N, C-alpha and C positions, 0 to 999 in steps of 0.2 A: 504493500500500500504506500509506503514511504517513497519507494522508487518511482511509482506512478505519479505521485504528487510532485516529486522533483522534476520529472520529465515534463509535466504540464507547465510548471513554473518556467523552465528553460524555454519551452516553446513560446510562451507568452512574452518573455523578455526578448526573444529573437524577433518576434513579430513587431514589437514596439521599436526595436533598434532599426529594423529594416525600413519601417515606415518613416521614422525620423530621418534616416539617411536619404531616402528617396525624396522626402519633402525638402530637405536642405539642398539636395542636388538640383531640384526644380528651381529653387530661388536663385542659386548660383548661376544656373544656365540663363535664367531670366535677366539677371543683372548684367551678364556678359552680353546678351543681345541688346539690352537697353543702351549699353555704352557705345555700341556700334550703330545705333539707330539714329538717323538724322531727325526723324520726327520727335523722338524722345529728347534729343539734345536741344532742339529748338524749344520744345515745350518746357524743358527744365530751365533753360536760360530765361524764358519769359517769366516763369513762376519765381525764379530766384531774384530777378530784378524787382518784381512786384513785392515780394516779401521784404527785400532790402529797403525799398522805398517806404513800405508800411512801417518798418522798424525805425529807420533814421529820418523819415520825412519831417516829423515835427521839429527836429533840430536843424534840418536843411532849409526849412521854410524861411525866406528872407523877412517876412512880415507876419504879424498875427493874422490867422485866418478869419477872425471875427471883427477885426478893426476896420472901421469905415473911414480910413484916413483920406480918401480921395472922393468922398461923397459929393463935394461941391463941383466936381468935374463931370459928373454923370447926371443926365436928365432923361430918365426912361420915358416920361410922358411925352417928350419931344423927339424921342427916337435918337438921342445923342448918347453914344457909348464911347469908351476909350478902348482901343484895340491894343495889340502888342506894342510895347515900347521898351526903352532901356531899363527903367526901374520896375516895370510890370511886364514880364516876359509873355504872359498869356492875356494881358489886358486886365480890365476891371469888370466886376459884375454890376448888376443893377443898383447895388447899394454902395458902390465905391470900394469894394474889398478886392484884394489882390487874388486873382484867379489862380495863379501858379501856386501860391501858398495853400490855397484851399484844396487844390488837387493833391498836393503832397500829403497834407494832413488827412484828407478824406480817404486816402488809400488804406490807412490803418483801420478806419471804421468799416470800410467795405470788406477788408480781409476778415475782420472780427466777425461781422455778420455772416459771411459765407462759411467760415470754419465752424462757428458755433451751431449754425443751422444744420450743417452736414453731420456734426457729431451727435446732435439730438436725433436726427433721422437714423444714423448708423447704430447708435446704442439701442434705441427703442426697437428699430427694425430687426437688429440681430437677436434681441431677446425673444421677440415674437417668432421670428423665423426658426430659432434654435428649438424653442418649445414645440412648434408645429412639426419641424423636421424630426425631432426625437420621438414625438408621439407617433408619427406616421411610420417611422423606421422600425422602432422596437417596442411600440406600445400596445400591440395587439389590436383587437376590435375596438376597445375603449379608446385607445390612442388614435385610431383612425377617425373616430367620431369627433374627438377634440381637434384634430387636424382639419377636418371638414368645416367645423364652426369657425375656426380662426381664418381659414382661407376664404370663406364666403365674406367675412367682414373686410378683409383686405381687397377682395374683388370689388366690393361696393366702393371702397375708397379710390381704387384705380379707375372705376367707371366715371368718376368726376374729373373734369379737366383740372390739371394741377393748379393753374392760376386761380380758377374759381374756388377750389377748395382752400387755397391759401388766403384768398380775400375773405372768405366766409369765416375762417378761424380768426383772422386779424380783426374783422369787424366785431366779432363777439368779445375778444379780449381787450379791445381798445387801442388807441394810437400810441405806439412807442417802438423803439428799436428792439426791445425784448419781445414784443408781440410779433414783429417781423421774423425774428429768429425762430420762435416757436412755430409760427404758421408755416414757414418754409420747411422746418424740420418735420412737421407732421406730414407734409406732402411726400417726403422721402421715405417715411416708415414702410409703406406697403412694398415699395421697390426693393429695399434691402431685405424685407421679410420673405418675399417670394424667391428672391435670388438665393438666399442662404438655405431656405427649405429645399429648393430644387437641387442645390449642390449636395446637401446632406442625403437626399433620396438617392442621388447618383452614387454617392460613396457607400450607401447602406448595403449594396450588393457586391462590394469589392471583396477580393480574396482575404484581405487582412481582417475584415469584419467577420467573415465566416470562420476564419481561423480562431479569432478571439472568442466567438460563440462556442466553438467546438471545445476549447480548453476550459470553458466554464467561467470566463471573466464576466463580472456583473454588467448588466445592460447600461447602468449609469456611467460606469467607468469607460465602457466602449464609446459612449457618446462623447464624454468630456475629454478623453485622452486620444481618441482615434478619429472618430467621424468629424467632430466639430473642427479641430485644428486643420484637418486636410480639406475642409470645405470653405476656408476663409479666403483663398486666392481670388475668386471672382468678386467677393465682397469688397476686398481692398481696392481692386481695380474700379469697381463701381463708385467707391468713396471718392476717388480722384475725379471721375467724371461728374459726380454729383456736386462737387465744389463749383464747377462751372455753372451748372444749373442753379445752384443755390445763390450764387452771386447775381445771376440774371433775374431770378424771381424776386430776390430781396430788393434789387433796384426797381423792379416793376411795382412792387408794393409801395416803395418810397415815392415812386413817380405818381402813383394813384393817391398819395396823401395819407397813407397808413403807416408811414415810418415815424421818425422822431418828431415830436410836437414842437421842438425847438429848431427853427429853420437856420439858426446861426451855426449849428453844429455841422461841419462839412462832411458830407457823405455823397458819393458819386450819384446815387439814385436821387437823393434830395436835390443835389445841384442840377441834375437833368430836369427834374420837375419844375424847379424855379426858373430855369432858362427857357422853357417852352413858350412862356408868354412874350418873350422878346426875340423869338427866332427870326422874324422878318428883318429886324434892325441889327441884331447881334447874334448871328448864327453860330459863331465860334464858341459862345457860352454853352451851347448844347453839344458841340462837336467834341470838346475836350473830355468831359465825363463819359460821353458815349463811346469814344475811341478807347478810353481806359478800360471800360467794362468789356468791350468786345475783345481787346487784345488779351486781357487777363483770362476771360473765359476760354479763348482759343488756346492759351497756354496749357490750362488744365485739361482741355479736351485732347490736345495732341499727346500730352504725357499719358493720359488715361488710355487712349487708343494704343499707344506703343506698349504699355504694360499689358493690355489685353492680348495683343498679338504675341508678346514674349511668353506669357503664361499659358496660352491656349495651344495645346499640341496640334489641334486641327489647323491652326493658322501658321505654324512654323514651316519655313521652307527647308 
Protein backbone atom coordinates (compact mmCIF):
# COMPACT_ATOMS: atom_id res chain seq x y z
CA UNK A 1 0.00 0.00 0.00
CA UNK A 2 2.86 2.38 0.82
CA UNK A 3 4.59 1.68 -2.48
CA UNK A 4 1.37 2.43 -4.36
CA UNK A 5 0.93 5.73 -2.51
CA UNK A 6 4.53 6.70 -3.26
CA UNK A 7 4.02 5.89 -6.90
CA UNK A 8 0.89 8.08 -7.04
CA UNK A 9 2.74 10.97 -5.38
CA UNK A 10 5.63 10.70 -7.82
CA UNK A 11 3.22 10.68 -10.77
CA UNK A 12 1.42 13.77 -9.46
CA UNK A 13 4.70 15.63 -8.97
CA UNK A 14 5.88 14.66 -12.43
CA UNK A 15 2.63 15.92 -13.95
CA UNK A 16 2.94 19.27 -12.18
CA UNK A 17 6.60 19.70 -13.18
CA UNK A 18 5.82 18.86 -16.79
CA UNK A 19 3.01 21.40 -17.00
CA UNK A 20 5.06 24.08 -15.25
CA UNK A 21 7.93 23.50 -17.66
CA UNK A 22 5.70 23.59 -20.74
CA UNK A 23 3.97 26.74 -19.47
CA UNK A 24 7.29 28.45 -18.86
CA UNK A 25 8.48 27.36 -22.29
CA UNK A 26 5.36 28.82 -23.89
CA UNK A 27 6.02 32.22 -22.31
CA UNK A 28 9.71 32.14 -23.22
CA UNK A 29 8.82 31.39 -26.81
CA UNK A 30 6.21 34.16 -26.78
CA UNK A 31 8.69 36.73 -25.47
CA UNK A 32 11.20 35.65 -28.11
CA UNK A 33 8.61 36.21 -30.83
CA UNK A 34 7.59 39.58 -29.36
CA UNK A 35 11.19 40.81 -29.44
CA UNK A 36 11.33 40.19 -33.20
CA UNK A 37 7.82 41.44 -33.99
CA UNK A 38 7.65 44.91 -35.54
CA UNK A 39 4.02 45.23 -34.44
CA UNK A 40 4.95 44.50 -30.82
CA UNK A 41 7.90 46.88 -30.94
CA UNK A 42 5.81 49.74 -32.32
CA UNK A 43 3.05 49.10 -29.81
CA UNK A 44 5.53 48.84 -26.94
CA UNK A 45 7.22 52.10 -27.92
CA UNK A 46 3.89 53.94 -28.10
CA UNK A 47 2.78 52.56 -24.74
CA UNK A 48 6.17 53.31 -23.18
CA UNK A 49 6.03 56.93 -24.33
CA UNK A 50 2.46 57.29 -23.10
CA UNK A 51 3.31 55.86 -19.67
CA UNK A 52 6.44 58.02 -19.45
CA UNK A 53 4.45 61.15 -20.26
CA UNK A 54 1.79 60.16 -17.75
CA UNK A 55 4.41 59.76 -15.02
CA UNK A 56 6.60 62.81 -15.64
CA UNK A 57 4.08 65.01 -17.47
CA UNK A 58 3.08 67.14 -14.45
CA UNK A 59 6.76 68.01 -13.91
CA UNK A 60 7.37 68.73 -17.61
CA UNK A 61 4.34 70.99 -18.00
CA UNK A 62 5.61 74.57 -18.44
CA UNK A 63 2.51 76.09 -16.82
CA UNK A 64 -0.26 75.13 -14.43
CA UNK A 65 -2.95 73.25 -16.39
CA UNK A 66 -5.70 75.11 -14.53
CA UNK A 67 -4.22 78.65 -14.62
CA UNK A 68 -6.11 81.05 -16.88
CA UNK A 69 -3.08 83.30 -17.37
CA UNK A 70 -3.99 84.38 -20.92
CA UNK A 71 -7.76 84.68 -20.59
CA UNK A 72 -7.66 88.29 -21.75
CA UNK A 73 -6.29 87.15 -25.13
CA UNK A 74 -9.11 84.72 -25.92
CA UNK A 75 -12.64 85.72 -26.94
CA UNK A 76 -14.70 82.56 -27.63
CA UNK A 77 -17.90 84.50 -28.25
CA UNK A 78 -16.18 86.37 -31.06
CA UNK A 79 -14.41 83.31 -32.44
CA UNK A 80 -10.96 84.63 -31.53
CA UNK A 81 -8.50 81.99 -30.26
CA UNK A 82 -4.75 81.88 -29.83
CA UNK A 83 -3.03 79.13 -31.83
CA UNK A 84 0.43 77.62 -31.41
CA UNK A 85 3.16 80.11 -30.57
CA UNK A 86 6.50 80.27 -28.76
CA UNK A 87 5.24 80.33 -25.18
CA UNK A 88 2.20 78.11 -25.90
CA UNK A 89 3.20 75.25 -28.19
CA UNK A 90 -0.36 73.97 -28.66
CA UNK A 91 -2.04 77.34 -28.26
CA UNK A 92 -4.68 78.28 -25.68
CA UNK A 93 -8.09 76.82 -24.90
CA UNK A 94 -11.32 78.79 -24.57
CA UNK A 95 -10.43 79.91 -21.02
CA UNK A 96 -6.88 81.00 -21.80
CA UNK A 97 -5.20 77.90 -20.37
CA UNK A 98 -2.06 76.41 -21.92
CA UNK A 99 -3.18 73.48 -24.07
CA UNK A 100 0.22 71.78 -24.08
CA UNK A 101 0.36 71.69 -20.26
CA UNK A 102 -3.18 70.29 -20.12
CA UNK A 103 -2.28 67.54 -22.58
CA UNK A 104 0.76 66.50 -20.52
CA UNK A 105 -1.10 66.44 -17.21
CA UNK A 106 -4.22 64.90 -18.76
CA UNK A 107 -2.24 61.86 -19.92
CA UNK A 108 -1.91 60.66 -16.31
CA UNK A 109 -5.63 60.96 -15.69
CA UNK A 110 -6.41 59.14 -18.93
CA UNK A 111 -4.00 56.32 -18.09
CA UNK A 112 -5.41 56.03 -14.57
CA UNK A 113 -8.97 55.76 -15.83
CA UNK A 114 -8.03 53.14 -18.44
CA UNK A 115 -5.93 50.96 -16.13
CA UNK A 116 -8.36 51.02 -13.20
CA UNK A 117 -11.30 50.29 -15.51
CA UNK A 118 -9.48 47.35 -17.05
CA UNK A 119 -8.47 45.98 -13.63
CA UNK A 120 -12.07 46.16 -12.40
CA UNK A 121 -13.26 44.21 -15.41
CA UNK A 122 -10.33 41.77 -15.24
CA UNK A 123 -10.67 40.90 -11.55
CA UNK A 124 -14.46 40.64 -11.52
CA UNK A 125 -14.58 38.83 -14.85
CA UNK A 126 -11.83 36.40 -13.85
CA UNK A 127 -13.68 35.50 -10.64
CA UNK A 128 -16.95 34.92 -12.49
CA UNK A 129 -15.23 33.00 -15.30
CA UNK A 130 -13.19 30.86 -12.90
CA UNK A 131 -16.26 29.89 -10.90
CA UNK A 132 -18.22 29.10 -14.04
CA UNK A 133 -15.36 27.21 -15.66
CA UNK A 134 -14.60 25.17 -12.55
CA UNK A 135 -18.26 24.32 -12.09
CA UNK A 136 -18.66 23.23 -15.71
CA UNK A 137 -15.39 21.27 -15.80
CA UNK A 138 -15.41 19.37 -12.52
CA UNK A 139 -18.73 20.19 -10.83
CA UNK A 140 -20.92 17.43 -12.20
CA UNK A 141 -24.60 18.06 -12.91
CA UNK A 142 -24.94 20.65 -10.13
CA UNK A 143 -21.91 22.47 -11.45
CA UNK A 144 -23.31 22.55 -14.97
CA UNK A 145 -26.50 24.18 -13.67
CA UNK A 146 -24.42 26.84 -11.90
CA UNK A 147 -22.44 27.39 -15.08
CA UNK A 148 -25.64 27.76 -17.11
CA UNK A 149 -27.06 30.42 -14.79
CA UNK A 150 -23.81 32.44 -14.78
CA UNK A 151 -23.42 32.27 -18.54
CA UNK A 152 -27.00 33.38 -19.20
CA UNK A 153 -26.40 36.47 -17.08
CA UNK A 154 -23.21 37.27 -18.99
CA UNK A 155 -25.05 36.69 -22.27
CA UNK A 156 -27.62 39.31 -21.28
CA UNK A 157 -24.81 41.77 -20.49
CA UNK A 158 -23.13 41.03 -23.81
CA UNK A 159 -26.42 41.52 -25.67
CA UNK A 160 -26.40 45.20 -24.70
CA UNK A 161 -24.14 47.57 -26.68
CA UNK A 162 -21.09 48.26 -24.54
CA UNK A 163 -21.41 52.05 -24.64
CA UNK A 164 -25.12 51.88 -23.79
CA UNK A 165 -24.40 49.63 -20.81
CA UNK A 166 -21.62 51.95 -19.63
CA UNK A 167 -23.85 55.01 -19.98
CA UNK A 168 -26.62 53.27 -18.02
CA UNK A 169 -24.27 52.37 -15.16
CA UNK A 170 -22.72 55.86 -15.13
CA UNK A 171 -26.16 57.51 -15.13
CA UNK A 172 -27.23 55.45 -12.10
CA UNK A 173 -24.04 56.07 -10.10
CA UNK A 174 -23.74 59.79 -10.83
CA UNK A 175 -21.17 62.05 -12.49
CA UNK A 176 -17.53 61.43 -11.46
CA UNK A 177 -14.32 59.84 -12.72
CA UNK A 178 -14.85 56.96 -10.28
CA UNK A 179 -18.21 56.34 -11.92
CA UNK A 180 -16.54 56.24 -15.33
CA UNK A 181 -14.02 53.66 -14.10
CA UNK A 182 -16.75 51.44 -12.63
CA UNK A 183 -19.00 51.78 -15.68
CA UNK A 184 -16.26 50.87 -18.14
CA UNK A 185 -15.09 48.06 -15.86
CA UNK A 186 -18.59 46.55 -15.72
CA UNK A 187 -18.67 46.46 -19.51
CA UNK A 188 -15.46 44.39 -19.54
CA UNK A 189 -16.66 41.79 -16.99
CA UNK A 190 -18.61 39.46 -19.35
CA UNK A 191 -15.78 39.54 -21.90
CA UNK A 192 -13.19 38.30 -19.41
CA UNK A 193 -15.65 35.87 -17.84
CA UNK A 194 -16.52 34.10 -21.08
CA UNK A 195 -12.92 34.07 -22.24
CA UNK A 196 -11.58 32.47 -19.06
CA UNK A 197 -14.45 30.00 -18.89
CA UNK A 198 -13.87 28.90 -22.48
CA UNK A 199 -10.15 28.53 -21.88
CA UNK A 200 -10.77 26.45 -18.75
CA UNK A 201 -13.21 24.19 -20.61
CA UNK A 202 -10.56 23.63 -23.29
CA UNK A 203 -7.99 22.76 -20.63
CA UNK A 204 -10.43 20.50 -18.78
CA UNK A 205 -9.97 17.63 -21.26
CA UNK A 206 -6.18 17.89 -21.42
CA UNK A 207 -3.99 14.90 -20.65
CA UNK A 208 -2.52 16.43 -17.51
CA UNK A 209 -6.02 16.93 -16.04
CA UNK A 210 -6.95 13.34 -16.80
CA UNK A 211 -3.68 12.20 -15.20
CA UNK A 212 -4.36 14.30 -12.11
CA UNK A 213 -7.83 12.78 -11.80
CA UNK A 214 -6.42 9.30 -12.24
CA UNK A 215 -3.95 9.66 -9.36
CA UNK A 216 -6.65 10.97 -7.05
CA UNK A 217 -5.78 14.67 -6.77
CA UNK A 218 -8.68 16.66 -5.35
CA UNK A 219 -10.81 18.59 -7.82
CA UNK A 220 -10.19 21.93 -6.11
CA UNK A 221 -6.45 21.43 -6.34
CA UNK A 222 -6.70 20.48 -10.00
CA UNK A 223 -8.58 23.69 -10.76
CA UNK A 224 -6.35 26.02 -8.74
CA UNK A 225 -2.94 24.55 -9.57
CA UNK A 226 -3.46 23.09 -13.04
CA UNK A 227 -6.44 24.29 -15.05
CA UNK A 228 -6.62 27.94 -13.95
CA UNK A 229 -2.90 28.86 -14.36
CA UNK A 230 -2.80 27.25 -17.81
CA UNK A 231 -5.93 29.14 -18.90
CA UNK A 232 -4.67 32.67 -18.19
CA UNK A 233 -2.72 33.33 -21.40
CA UNK A 234 -5.70 34.52 -23.51
CA UNK A 235 -6.99 36.54 -20.54
CA UNK A 236 -3.69 38.43 -20.27
CA UNK A 237 -3.79 39.19 -23.99
CA UNK A 238 -7.38 40.39 -23.70
CA UNK A 239 -6.38 42.65 -20.80
CA UNK A 240 -3.93 44.45 -23.08
CA UNK A 241 -6.55 44.84 -25.80
CA UNK A 242 -9.15 45.94 -23.24
CA UNK A 243 -6.92 48.82 -22.15
CA UNK A 244 -7.41 50.37 -25.57
CA UNK A 245 -11.16 49.84 -25.38
CA UNK A 246 -11.30 51.18 -21.82
CA UNK A 247 -9.49 54.39 -22.77
CA UNK A 248 -11.84 54.98 -25.72
CA UNK A 249 -15.00 54.22 -23.75
CA UNK A 250 -13.87 56.34 -20.79
CA UNK A 251 -13.21 59.21 -23.17
CA UNK A 252 -16.66 58.67 -24.70
CA UNK A 253 -18.35 58.88 -21.29
CA UNK A 254 -16.40 62.03 -20.45
CA UNK A 255 -17.36 63.42 -23.86
CA UNK A 256 -21.02 62.79 -23.02
CA UNK A 257 -20.64 64.72 -19.77
CA UNK A 258 -20.57 61.75 -17.40
CA UNK A 259 -16.94 62.19 -16.34
CA UNK A 260 -15.44 64.48 -13.73
CA UNK A 261 -17.83 67.23 -12.60
CA UNK A 262 -14.84 69.58 -12.32
CA UNK A 263 -14.01 70.74 -15.89
CA UNK A 264 -10.75 72.27 -14.67
CA UNK A 265 -9.21 68.82 -14.15
CA UNK A 266 -7.42 67.95 -17.43
CA UNK A 267 -8.42 64.62 -18.95
CA UNK A 268 -8.35 63.95 -22.67
CA UNK A 269 -12.01 62.95 -22.89
CA UNK A 270 -13.09 66.02 -20.93
CA UNK A 271 -10.88 68.24 -23.10
CA UNK A 272 -12.44 66.79 -26.22
CA UNK A 273 -15.91 67.43 -24.82
CA UNK A 274 -15.08 71.05 -24.04
CA UNK A 275 -13.52 71.64 -27.45
CA UNK A 276 -16.51 70.46 -29.51
CA UNK A 277 -18.32 73.78 -29.01
CA UNK A 278 -15.48 75.69 -30.65
CA UNK A 279 -14.58 73.28 -33.45
CA UNK A 280 -15.43 75.75 -36.25
CA UNK A 281 -13.06 78.44 -34.95
CA UNK A 282 -10.45 76.36 -33.10
CA UNK A 283 -10.36 72.80 -34.54
CA UNK A 284 -6.93 72.07 -33.07
CA UNK A 285 -8.43 72.10 -29.57
CA UNK A 286 -10.25 68.91 -30.56
CA UNK A 287 -7.44 67.45 -32.64
CA UNK A 288 -4.85 67.30 -29.84
CA UNK A 289 -6.81 65.14 -27.34
CA UNK A 290 -8.38 63.10 -30.15
CA UNK A 291 -4.98 62.23 -31.63
CA UNK A 292 -3.66 61.40 -28.16
CA UNK A 293 -6.53 58.97 -27.53
CA UNK A 294 -6.23 57.37 -30.98
CA UNK A 295 -2.45 56.84 -30.81
CA UNK A 296 -2.58 55.46 -27.27
CA UNK A 297 -5.40 53.05 -28.10
CA UNK A 298 -3.52 51.99 -31.25
CA UNK A 299 -0.41 51.23 -29.19
CA UNK A 300 -2.28 48.93 -26.82
CA UNK A 301 -4.07 47.28 -29.74
CA UNK A 302 -0.84 46.59 -31.64
CA UNK A 303 0.85 45.09 -28.58
CA UNK A 304 -2.23 43.02 -27.73
CA UNK A 305 -2.50 41.61 -31.24
CA UNK A 306 1.22 40.77 -31.24
CA UNK A 307 0.85 38.98 -27.91
CA UNK A 308 -2.15 37.05 -29.20
CA UNK A 309 -0.20 35.86 -32.23
CA UNK A 310 2.81 34.96 -30.10
CA UNK A 311 0.77 32.89 -27.63
CA UNK A 312 -1.69 31.26 -30.06
CA UNK A 313 -0.15 28.15 -31.61
CA UNK A 314 -2.62 28.31 -34.51
CA UNK A 315 -1.22 31.69 -35.56
CA UNK A 316 2.46 30.86 -35.31
CA UNK A 317 4.37 30.60 -38.52
